[in-house]
ZAMARGU-4260 file (C-alpha; in steps of 0.2 Angstrom, whole numbers, plus 5000, padded with zeros to 4 digits):
<rodrens>
0) 4896/5163/5148 | 4895/5149/5136 | 4900/5132/5143 | 4897/5137/5161 | 4909/5146/5173
5) 4913/5165/5173 | 4929/5172/5167 | 4939/5181/5180 | 4943/5200/5179 | 4960/5196/5173
10) 4957/5182/5161 | 4971/5171/5154 | 4968/5172/5136 | 4984/5164/5132 | 4996/5152/5141
15) 5012/5142/5136 | 5012/5123/5137 | 5025/5124/5150 | 5013/5134/5162 | 4998/5123/5160
20) 4993/5117/5177 | 4998/5099/5182 | 4981/5095/5188 | 4972/5086/5174 | 4954/5093/5178
25) 4960/5111/5179 | 4971/5109/5163 | 4957/5102/5153 | 4945/5116/5159 | 4959/5129/5154
30) 4966/5122/5137 | 4955/5107/5132 | 4959/5089/5132 | 4972/5088/5118 | 4982/5103/5123
35) 4982/5097/5141 | 4989/5080/5136 | 5002/5089/5125 | 5007/5100/5140 | 5008/5085/5151
40) 5020/5077/5139 | 5030/5093/5137 | 5032/5095/5155 | 5038/5076/5156 | 5052/5080/5144
45) 5043/5071/5130 | 5039/5086/5119 | 5047/5103/5116 | 5038/5115/5128 | 5039/5130/5116
50) 5021/5131/5110 | 5006/5140/5118 | 4987/5139/5119 | 4973/5151/5116 | 4963/5145/5130
55) 4945/5139/5131 | 4941/5157/5139 | 4947/5165/5123 | 4936/5154/5113 | 4920/5157/5124
60) 4923/5176/5123 | 4926/5175/5104 | 4909/5167/5102 | 4900/5179/5114 | 4908/5194/5106
65) 4901/5190/5089 | 4917/5182/5083 | 4929/5196/5089 | 4945/5193/5098 | 4944/5196/5117
70) 4951/5213/5122 | 4969/5211/5129 | 4972/5195/5120 | 4983/5202/5106 | 4997/5208/5118
75) 4997/5192/5127 | 4999/5182/5110 | 5013/5194/5105 | 5022/5191/5121 | 5021/5172/5118
80) 5027/5175/5100 | 5042/5185/5106 | 5047/5171/5118 | 5046/5158/5104 | 5057/5169/5093
85) 5070/5170/5107 | 5069/5151/5110 | 5071/5147/5092 | 5083/5161/5087 | 5071/5165/5073
90) 5059/5179/5069 | 5040/5176/5064 | 5040/5176/5045 | 5055/5187/5043 | 5071/5183/5034
95) 5084/5177/5034 | 5078/5163/5047 | 5059/5163/5048 | 5049/5156/5062 | 5034/5146/5055
100) 5019/5142/5065 | 5006/5127/5065 | 4989/5132/5071 | 4976/5119/5076 | 4961/5115/5087
105) 4962/5106/5104 | 4948/5094/5103 | 4943/5079/5114 | 4953/5063/5109 | 4939/5056/5099
110) 4933/5072/5092 | 4933/5075/5073 | 4941/5092/5069 | 4930/5101/5057 | 4945/5107/5047
115) 4963/5102/5047 | 4977/5112/5054 | 4984/5128/5046 | 5002/5125/5044 | 5017/5136/5039
120) 5009/5152/5045 | 5023/5165/5041 | 5027/5161/5024 | 5028/5176/5012 | 5037/5182/4996
125) 5050/5192/5006 | 5058/5175/5010 | 5062/5170/4992 | 5079/5179/4990 | 5085/5172/5006
130) 5081/5154/5002 | 5095/5142/4997 | 5084/5135/4983 | 5073/5149/4976 | 5063/5138/4965
135) 5060/5126/4979 | 5054/5140/4990 | 5041/5146/4977 | 5035/5128/4975 | 5032/5128/4994
140) 5024/5145/4994 | 5012/5140/4979 | 5007/5125/4989 | 5004/5136/5004 | 4993/5149/4995
145) 4982/5135/4988 | 4981/5127/5005 | 4978/5143/5015 | 4965/5148/5002 | 4955/5132/5003
150) 4956/5129/5022 | 4954/5147/5028 | 4943/5155/5015 | 4934/5139/5008 | 4939/5143/4990
155) 4941/5130/4977 | 4959/5131/4974 | 4958/5118/4960 | 4950/5131/4950 | 4966/5141/4949
160) 4975/5127/4940 | 4974/5138/4924 | 4984/5152/4933 | 5000/5141/4932 | 5007/5124/4936
165) 5008/5117/4953 | 5027/5115/4952 | 5038/5128/4944 | 5056/5127/4938 | 5063/5144/4941
170) 5060/5159/4953 | 5053/5171/4940 | 5040/5158/4935 | 5036/5155/4953 | 5034/5174/4956
175) 5022/5176/4942 | 5011/5161/4947 | 5010/5168/4965 | 5005/5186/4958 | 4992/5177/4947
180) 4985/5168/4963 | 4985/5185/4973 | 4975/5193/4959 | 4962/5178/4958 | 4961/5179/4977
185) 4957/5197/4977 | 4944/5195/4963 | 4935/5181/4973 | 4936/5189/4991 | 4938/5207/4987
190) 4953/5207/4999 | 4971/5206/4997 | 4979/5189/5001 | 4988/5190/5018 | 5007/5191/5016
195) 5010/5199/5033 | 5013/5185/5046 | 5002/5192/5059 | 4987/5193/5047 | 4989/5175/5042
200) 4989/5170/5060 | 4973/5180/5064 | 4964/5173/5049 | 4970/5155/5053 | 4963/5156/5071
205) 4947/5164/5066 | 4944/5151/5052 | 4947/5136/5064 | 4935/5143/5077 | 4922/5148/5064
210) 4923/5130/5057 | 4921/5122/5074 | 4907/5134/5079 | 4897/5130/5063 | 4899/5111/5065
215) 4898/5109/5084 | 4887/5122/5092 | 4870/5117/5088 | 4865/5123/5106 | 4880/5132/5113
220) 4872/5136/5130 | 4871/5117/5134 | 4888/5113/5129 | 4899/5105/5142 | 4915/5114/5146
225) 4926/5098/5145 | 4921/5097/5126 | 4926/5116/5123 | 4939/5119/5110 | 4955/5129/5112
230) 4969/5134/5099 | 4986/5126/5100 | 5000/5136/5092 | 5017/5127/5089 | 5033/5133/5081
235) 5038/5123/5065 | 5054/5129/5059 | 5061/5120/5043 | 5052/5104/5047 | 5051/5092/5032
240) 5045/5075/5038 | 5028/5071/5047 | 5029/5054/5056 | 5014/5046/5065 | 5021/5033/5077
245) 5009/5019/5082 | 5014/5009/5097 | 5000/4996/5093 | 4998/4994/5074 | 4980/4998/5070
250) 4981/4984/5056 | 4989/4971/5068 | 4986/4977/5086 | 4993/4960/5093 | 5010/4962/5084
255) 5026/4966/5093 | 5032/4980/5082 | 5030/4999/5083 | 5024/5006/5066 | 5030/5023/5059
260) 5020/5031/5044 | 5031/5045/5037 | 5028/5058/5024 | 5040/5069/5016 | 5039/5086/5007
265) 5031/5103/5012 | 5020/5102/5027 | 5007/5112/5019 | 5005/5102/5003 | 4987/5100/4998
270) 4990/5082/4992 | 5003/5075/5003 | 5016/5062/4995 | 5013/5044/4998 | 5016/5037/5015
275) 5031/5026/5019 | 5030/5014/5033 | 5043/5008/5044 | 5042/4994/5057 | 5053/4994/5073
280) 5053/4979/5085 | 5046/4985/5102 | 5059/4976/5112 | 5073/4983/5101 | 5067/5001/5103
285) 5065/4999/5122 | 5082/4990/5125 | 5092/5000/5113 | 5086/5017/5120 | 5086/5012/5138
290) 5068/5012/5141 | 5069/4997/5153 | 5082/5006/5164 | 5074/5023/5163 | 5088/5032/5154
295) 5081/5045/5143 | 5090/5053/5128 | 5086/5071/5125 | 5076/5078/5111 | 5092/5086/5104
300) 5100/5068/5103 | 5085/5063/5093 | 5085/5076/5080 | 5104/5078/5079 | 5106/5063/5068
305) 5101/5068/5051 | 5094/5055/5039 | 5105/5051/5024 | 5102/5060/5008 | 5086/5053/4999
310) 5080/5045/5015 | 5065/5051/5026 | 5072/5044/5042 | 5088/5036/5047 | 5087/5019/5056
315) 5093/5028/5072 | 5079/5041/5070 | 5066/5028/5068 | 5072/5019/5084 | 5072/5036/5093
320) 5054/5040/5087 | 5049/5023/5092 | 5057/5025/5109 | 5048/5042/5112 | 5031/5034/5107
325) 5034/5020/5120 | 5038/5033/5133 | 5022/5042/5129 | 5013/5026/5129 | 5019/5023/5147
330) 5014/5041/5152 | 4997/5039/5145 | 4994/5021/5151 | 4989/5014/5134 | 4994/5011/5116
335) 4996/5028/5107 | 4997/5036/5090 | 5010/5050/5092 | 5012/5063/5078 | 5030/5071/5076
340) 5036/5084/5064 | 5055/5081/5061 | 5067/5093/5053 | 5085/5100/5054 | 5089/5101/5072
345) 5071/5101/5078 | 5057/5089/5082 | 5040/5094/5087 | 5027/5083/5094 | 5011/5088/5085
350) 5000/5078/5096 | 4996/5061/5104 | 4981/5051/5107 | 4977/5035/5115 | 4971/5022/5103
355) 4953/5017/5105 | 4956/4998/5104 | 4940/4994/5112 | 4931/5005/5099 | 4941/4996/5086
360) 4936/4979/5093 | 4917/4984/5092 | 4920/4990/5074 | 4928/4973/5070 | 4914/4964/5078
365) 4901/4974/5068 | 4911/4970/5052 | 4912/4951/5057 | 4893/4951/5060 | 4889/4959/5043
370) 4901/4947/5034 | 4893/4932/5043 | 4875/4938/5038 | 4881/4941/5020 | 4889/4923/5018
375) 4874/4915/5026 | 4863/4923/5012 | 4875/4917/4999 | 4875/4899/5006 | 4856/4900/5006
380) 4856/4905/4988 | 4867/4890/4984 | 4884/4897/4984 | 4900/4890/4992 | 4911/4883/4998
385) 4925/4895/4995 | 4944/4893/4993 | 4958/4906/4992 | 4961/4912/4974 | 4977/4914/4965
390) 4973/4933/4965 | 4974/4934/4984 | 4993/4933/4981 | 4993/4950/4972 | 4978/4958/4980
395) 4973/4959/4999 | 4961/4971/5007 | 4956/4979/4990 | 4948/4996/4990 | 4930/4997/4983
400) 4935/5003/4966 | 4949/4990/4964 | 4937/4976/4968 | 4925/4982/4955 | 4938/4982/4942
405) 4945/4965/4947 | 4928/4957/4947 | 4926/4964/4929 | 4943/4957/4924 | 4937/4940/4930
410) 4920/4941/4922 | 4916/4927/4910 | 4907/4940/4899 | 4924/4949/4897 | 4942/4944/4896
415) 4941/4928/4906 | 4926/4922/4895 | 4936/4926/4880 | 4951/4917/4886 | 4942/4901/4891
420) 4932/4901/4875 | 4948/4903/4865 | 4954/4888/4873 | 4939/4878/4868 | 4928/4878/4884
425) 4911/4884/4886 | 4907/4895/4901 | 4890/4894/4909 | 4881/4910/4903 | 4872/4915/4919
430) 4889/4914/4928 | 4894/4932/4922 | 4880/4940/4932 | 4887/4936/4949 | 4904/4929/4944
435) 4914/4916/4955 | 4925/4928/4965 | 4921/4933/4982 | 4930/4946/4993 | 4928/4939/5011
440) 4936/4950/5025 | 4948/4958/5012 | 4954/4941/5005 | 4950/4935/4988 | 4941/4918/4987
445) 4934/4908/4973 | 4917/4900/4975 | 4922/4882/4971 | 4904/4877/4969 | 4903/4889/4954
450) 4921/4887/4948 | 4918/4873/4936 | 4905/4884/4927 | 4919/4895/4921 | 4924/4880/4909
455) 4908/4870/4907 | 4889/4873/4907 | 4880/4870/4923 | 4876/4851/4926 | 4893/4845/4924
460) 4898/4830/4935 | 4917/4834/4935 | 4924/4829/4952 | 4928/4844/4963 | 4946/4838/4964
465) 4947/4844/4946 | 4951/4861/4953 | 4962/4857/4968 | 4979/4852/4962 | 4990/4840/4971
470) 5006/4850/4970 | 4998/4863/4982 | 4997/4877/4970 | 4985/4889/4976 | 4981/4896/4959
475) 4964/4888/4955 | 4964/4895/4938 | 4982/4892/4935 | 4978/4879/4921 | 4962/4872/4915
480) 4954/4855/4916 | 4960/4843/4902 | 4955/4828/4893 | 4965/4813/4900 | 4976/4808/4886
485) 4984/4792/4894 | 5001/4799/4893 | 5012/4806/4907 | 5004/4823/4908 | 5005/4826/4926
490) 4991/4833/4936 | 4977/4831/4923 | 4959/4831/4928 | 4948/4816/4924 | 4930/4817/4921
495) 4918/4805/4931 | 4911/4792/4920 | 4893/4797/4922 | 4897/4814/4914 | 4886/4819/4900
500) 4892/4816/4882 | 4892/4835/4880 | 4905/4838/4894 | 4916/4824/4887 | 4916/4832/4870
505) 4920/4850/4877 | 4935/4843/4887 | 4941/4833/4871 | 4939/4848/4860 | 4948/4860/4873
510) 4962/4847/4875 | 4966/4847/4856 | 4964/4866/4855 | 4975/4870/4869 | 4988/4858/4862
515) 4987/4868/4846 | 4988/4885/4855 | 5003/4880/4865 | 5013/4879/4849 | 5006/4894/4840
520) 5001/4907/4853 | 5019/4914/4858 | 5023/4919/4841 | 5007/4928/4838 | 5008/4936/4856
525) 5026/4943/4852 | 5023/4948/4834 | 5005/4955/4835 | 4997/4956/4852 | 5010/4965/4862
530) 5015/4978/4849 | 4997/4982/4845 | 4994/4984/4864 | 5009/4995/4867 | 5004/5006/4853
535) 4987/5008/4862 | 4995/5012/4879 | 5006/5025/4871 | 4991/5033/4863 | 4982/5033/4880
540) 4996/5041/4889 | 4997/5055/4877 | 4980/5061/4881 | 4980/5077/4891 | 4968/5072/4905
545) 4968/5090/4913 | 4961/5097/4897 | 4946/5085/4896 | 4930/5090/4904 | 4921/5078/4917
550) 4911/5069/4904 | 4925/5067/4892 | 4936/5060/4907 | 4923/5048/4912 | 4921/5042/4894
555) 4940/5040/4893 | 4940/5029/4909 | 4926/5018/4902 | 4935/5016/4886 | 4952/5012/4895
560) 4943/4999/4906 | 4934/4991/4891 | 4949/4990/4881 | 4961/4983/4894 | 4949/4973/4906
565) 4937/4966/4893 | 4948/4964/4878 | 4967/4965/4879 | 4969/4956/4896 | 4963/4939/4888
570) 4976/4940/4874 | 4990/4946/4886 | 4987/4932/4899 | 4983/4917/4887 | 5001/4911/4885
575) 5005/4911/4903 | 4988/4903/4907 | 4993/4888/4896 | 5011/4887/4903 | 5008/4878/4919
580) 5000/4863/4910 | 5015/4861/4899 | 5026/4862/4914 | 5017/4849/4923 | 5018/4838/4907
585) 5037/4841/4907 | 5039/4838/4925 | 5028/4822/4924 | 5040/4815/4911 | 5055/4819/4921
590) 5048/4812/4936 | 5043/4796/4927 | 5061/4794/4922 | 5071/4801/4937 | 5059/4799/4951
595) 5047/4811/4959 | 5060/4822/4969 | 5074/4822/4956 | 5062/4825/4941 | 5052/4840/4948
600) 5069/4848/4954 | 5076/4846/4937 | 5061/4853/4929 | 5062/4868/4940 | 5081/4871/4935
605) 5077/4870/4917 | 5064/4884/4918 | 5074/4896/4929 | 5081/4913/4924 | 5072/4914/4907
610) 5079/4927/4897 | 5063/4935/4891 | 5054/4934/4908 | 5050/4952/4914 | 5054/4947/4932
615) 5071/4941/4927 | 5074/4956/4917 | 5068/4967/4931 | 5080/4959/4943 | 5094/4960/4931
620) 5092/4979/4928 | 5089/4983/4946 | 5106/4974/4950 | 5114/4985/4936 | 5107/5000/4945
625) 5114/4995/4961 | 5131/4992/4953 | 5131/5009/4945 | 5130/5002/4927 | 5113/5009/4924
630) 5104/5025/4930 | 5088/5024/4941 | 5080/5036/4929 | 5082/5024/4914 | 5075/5010/4926
635) 5060/5020/4931 | 5057/5024/4912 | 5055/5005/4909 | 5048/4999/4926 | 5040/5015/4934
640) 5023/5008/4932 | 5026/4993/4943 | 5025/4994/4962 | 5022/4983/4977 | 5004/4978/4978
645) 5002/4984/4960 | 4985/4976/4958 | 4978/4988/4971 | 4973/5003/4961 | 4976/5015/4975
650) 4994/5010/4976 | 5006/5024/4970 | 5018/5017/4956 | 5037/5018/4957 | 5038/5033/4946
655) 5026/5042/4958 | 5034/5037/4974 | 5052/5032/4970 | 5058/5035/4988 | 5057/5017/4994
660) 5065/5010/4978 | 5079/5023/4979 | 5083/5018/4997 | 5083/4999/4993 | 5094/5002/4979
665) 5106/5012/4989 | 5106/4999/5003 | 5111/4986/4990 | 5126/4996/4985 | 5138/4994/4971
670) 5147/4979/4977 | 5131/4970/4981 | 5124/4975/4964 | 5139/4967/4955 | 5137/4951/4966
675) 5119/4951/4961 | 5123/4952/4943 | 5135/4937/4945 | 5121/4927/4954 | 5109/4930/4940
680) 5123/4924/4927 | 5126/4909/4938 | 5107/4905/4938 | 5107/4906/4919 | 5122/4895/4918
685) 5114/4882/4929 | 5099/4881/4917 | 5111/4880/4902 | 5121/4867/4910 | 5106/4857/4915
690) 5100/4857/4897 | 5117/4852/4891 | 5118/4837/4903 | 5100/4831/4899 | 5106/4817/4887
695) 5118/4810/4899 | 5105/4810/4913 | 5092/4802/4903 | 5104/4788/4898 | 5109/4785/4916
700) 5090/4784/4921 | 5086/4774/4905 | 5074/4787/4898 | 5083/4791/4881 | 5066/4788/4872
705) 5058/4803/4881 | 5072/4815/4875 | 5063/4822/4860 | 5046/4824/4869 | 5056/4833/4884
710) 5065/4845/4872 | 5049/4849/4863 | 5039/4853/4879 | 5054/4862/4887 | 5055/4874/4872
715) 5037/4877/4873 | 5036/4879/4892 | 5051/4891/4892 | 5042/4902/4879 | 5025/4901/4888
720) 5032/4904/4906 | 5042/4919/4900 | 5026/4927/4894 | 5017/4923/4911 | 5026/4937/4921
725) 5028/4948/4906 | 5010/4948/4904 | 5008/4957/4921 | 5022/4969/4916 | 5012/4974/4901
730) 4995/4974/4909 | 5000/4986/4923 | 5005/4999/4910 | 4987/5000/4905 | 4982/4998/4923
735) 4992/5014/4927 | 4983/5024/4915 | 4966/5019/4923 | 4974/5025/4940 | 4979/5042/4932
740) 4961/5045/4926 | 4954/5040/4943 | 4966/5051/4952 | 4961/5066/4941 | 4943/5063/4945
745) 4947/5062/4963 | 4956/5078/4962 | 4942/5087/4953 | 4929/5081/4966 | 4941/5086/4980
750) 4941/5068/4986 | 4959/5064/4984 | 4964/5047/4989 | 4946/5043/4995 | 4940/5042/4977
755) 4947/5024/4977 | 4934/5019/4990 | 4919/5023/4978 | 4911/5011/4967 | 4914/5012/4948
760) 4896/5018/4945 | 4898/5031/4958 | 4912/5040/4949 | 4900/5049/4937 | 4892/5059/4952
765) 4908/5061/4962 | 4909/5080/4959 | 4891/5084/4962 | 4890/5074/4978 | 4908/5075/4984
770) 4903/5079/5003 | 4891/5064/5003 | 4904/5052/4994 | 4918/5058/5005 | 4909/5053/5021
775) 4904/5036/5013 | 4922/5033/5007 | 4928/5036/5025 | 4916/5024/5032 | 4921/5011/5019
780) 4939/5014/5023 | 4936/5011/5042 | 4927/4995/5038 | 4941/4989/5027 | 4954/4993/5041
785) 4943/4983/5053 | 4943/4968/5042 | 4962/4967/5043 | 4960/4961/5061 | 4949/4946/5056
790) 4958/4929/5054 | 4953/4921/5038 | 4955/4902/5035 | 4961/4896/5018 | 4945/4886/5015
795) 4928/4892/5020 | 4916/4877/5022 | 4897/4881/5022 | 4894/4870/5037 | 4907/4879/5048
800) 4901/4897/5046 | 4898/4899/5065 | 4916/4898/5069 | 4922/4908/5054 | 4935/4922/5058
805) 4939/4914/5074 | 4952/4901/5068 | 4970/4905/5063 | 4972/4912/5046 | 4985/4899/5041
810) 4974/4884/5046 | 4960/4874/5038 | 4945/4871/5050 | 4957/4872/5065 | 4969/4860/5058
815) 4988/4860/5058 | 4999/4872/5049 | 5001/4867/5031 | 5017/4858/5026 | 5031/4867/5016
820) 5033/4864/4998 | 5047/4868/4986 | 5046/4882/4974 | 5064/4885/4968 | 5079/4873/4970
825) 5094/4877/4981 | 5099/4876/4999 | 5103/4891/5011 | 5105/4896/5029 | 5102/4913/5037
830) 5093/4924/5050 | 5075/4925/5046 | 5068/4942/5042 | 5049/4943/5043 | 5042/4958/5032
835) 5024/4963/5031 | 5027/4978/5019 | 5042/4980/5007 | 5041/4999/5009 | 5053/5004/5022
840) 5059/4987/5025 | 5077/4981/5025 | 5084/4964/5021 | 5102/4962/5024 | 5113/4951/5013
845) 5112/4933/5019 | 5095/4935/5028 | 5080/4924/5023 | 5065/4934/5018 | 5049/4928/5026
850) 5033/4936/5019 | 5015/4932/5014 | 5017/4933/4995 | 5028/4942/4982 | 5025/4953/4967
855) 5037/4964/4957 | 5038/4977/4971 | 5047/4964/4982 | 5061/4962/4970 | 5073/4974/4978
860) 5072/4964/4994 | 5073/4947/4986 | 5089/4953/4978 | 5097/4954/4995 | 5090/4938/5002
865) 5099/4921/5003 | 5082/4912/5002 | 5063/4915/5002 | 5049/4908/5012 | 5031/4913/5007
870) 5015/4909/5015 | 5006/4908/4998 | 5010/4903/4981 | 5013/4888/4970 | 5026/4883/4957
875) 5019/4895/4945 | 5016/4910/4957 | 5026/4926/4955 | 5036/4921/4971 | 5042/4905/4963
880) 5046/4912/4946 | 5055/4927/4954 | 5065/4916/4965 | 5070/4904/4951 | 5074/4919/4940
885) 5087/4925/4953 | 5093/4908/4958 | 5086/4910/4976 | 5080/4894/4986 | 5062/4896/4990
890) 5048/4886/4998 | 5030/4890/5002 | 5024/4887/5020 | 5006/4892/5025 | 5008/4900/5043
895) 5026/4904/5041 | 5025/4921/5048 | 5016/4915/5064 | 5028/4901/5066 | 5044/4910/5064
900) 5053/4925/5072 | 5065/4938/5065 | 5082/4933/5070 | 5080/4914/5070 | 5093/4905/5061
905) 5084/4894/5048 | 5089/4883/5034 | 5078/4883/5018 | 5079/4867/5007 | 5072/4872/4990
910) 5075/4854/4983 | 5065/4844/4996 | 5053/4858/5001 | 5059/4858/5019 | 5063/4871/5032
915) 5073/4868/5048 | 5076/4880/5063 | 5094/4879/5067 | 5094/4892/5081 | 5079/4901/5089
</rodrens>
């Protein structure tokens, strides 16, 4: 017998989970490791006991008998199916209440299944007329046909796209598409597609065992019995949400929350919808659900509470799932990842595994050693030191493809070079070969030793402080070095006296040219650049990507990247790039008249809630949606290309995954929406009032002579800053088109989301080397996940590499946490709410939002917040501009998320840049 041990005269080919022996060794020998674990949890009341297992004896006999089922196995399986039908009150694959099955392998905990589970066995055309939504049924069934064909028969279902759409609008169309698929299947296999439930089940079992045997049994006679496979069969019913619950967040294992990754839609979809993440405090889950006292709610209590319409999981369901996972953690004596399928009136535990944190620690150490070696080579080549870049606010832990495109965007041979040359600077030519950006442990850094070469040729003797602004703005390229004019221009950069005449001349020329551009660029931007750009985007969006062959698709991608990243980006970002310099000049004049604190605060008030600012408009329109004055469809038509973490190419846009946005809007509610509209109007009123009161304030402070200059610079800066965030709004339109093309390439190559882990130059071979690239992409994804556990300082000094990644991420060389600084004026108290990911997060009215950084995707949460605390960002960051647009007090405080706790009552003073813990 394979794997050792003889099979008895009356072998147990099939056994229910409830009947698996309690002895762990005997259970593993009988049903495999994963099924034994599942049976143990079922018998402990932590999983429904309804499923059954085709035992390891079944598998061994199947392989010995030339892949034929053991004699006598079929009657045993049919008896188990009858029991399931009775327990669930449903018939296997029969109307009107069909029972569906999930069929999967029982592998060792660290084993990699050769193919995924076969889900929804039992679906067939006879169920259509009994479905409440016939069109919905046919969409589910078409997904099932493609999935079954791909998994069980190894056919390329993508080749059937011409047979009909993946989604149909009416039952007749669905029936025709299904019939076309049946005919194509028969042509390819010379067999009928299995519509009988029993045939589907047999083919699914055989396919799983054949895949396992092909990939695992190099020498079957030497295979240890403990690594044998078994087949787990579980009832599914009308399950619609798959939730993976981590009791230790793989991205942040030391955190005090339980993480839930949930997906909606048919369980057999070939391309599952984007994952939505929820975070539940461990203490809250344990205390609220009675874990500390041992009181255990039943599974019926768990699934009896249905999520509100449009939501994947209600708050109570999230807490119940977190509670169940914590009980499983206690049972298995270690942090776990538990997979649940939740539907109407039922929940099924699909599996649980102990998280290999030791293995993860080894992976992290390997990544750390590799990074140390790479940085050491960079230092030896003359690079460094490094400091966090402004891009780090918008992009963390980028995928491989995203980083390739971001480096291209910041290439001095492309858009960045065009931008700085338009401003009169002369970037160092060789800089374009390596650039100045560095992705270190998933965070974006700028090489400060090379940064000055963005503006001037090598050999300049400008002080390094030229690029380290005193206001704490982390944006190293927020505004360029300027010739010192002798006026109150704020944080201008001065050249050292020994600088060569050429450097002085470049700075003088750039200063004059920037002054001229400040007055002219906005008009050209609105009249010419943006309309021409929008015409190009519209033309690109009309391209039928599914009709292009692979060569044409790659050409379309390169054309799109070249046009957006190498050309238009410079024109789009130029006004916003000039804006901070004018703001500093305006602020410096007001500070000179009113004093440092009052002057900066007044400048912030004069530049808040700008009417043409895309961030302000987004907040205004979102408030109207919440108030019911505007539909979500029209909002998505205008802003659907935006998202949280939108610079990451792999991130689905709002129009692709509107679920989180819908829930956040629903939580805001009509009354809150009307209140938000009033708050926006109040912010605009404060700005108008501040401008009206300007003459009286200047007279009181004795600065009337500055009024003409202040008004001139104010008009200029308001126009420039309105373009700053609007540039990102327009840029992401073209960026979405790049994502669409890459997604199509990934779909054709069978890589799905893994395509974003390929390098740009690898895309041309994605289809021909899909298996190799899929393995390579998975490896890169694992390494990227490991980097999330590394603590990265804000500065990396070349002489301190030995201690790199061991210091707190919020400190510099082990120093104290940075001081808070003001971003948006105002004063507010409230409970802190620490949020790491806006998807699935909830901020109640009056709470203070505490997060790392902010982009457009955080706007729904910011609308509810009474104040904002971010770890990163300066006065011209998206966080600051968004907070000023909404009239929300805001400060930046490096290390805030480590220093604060959710629930603490804190006070945020956006005037003085101060945070006070009132209760905690």
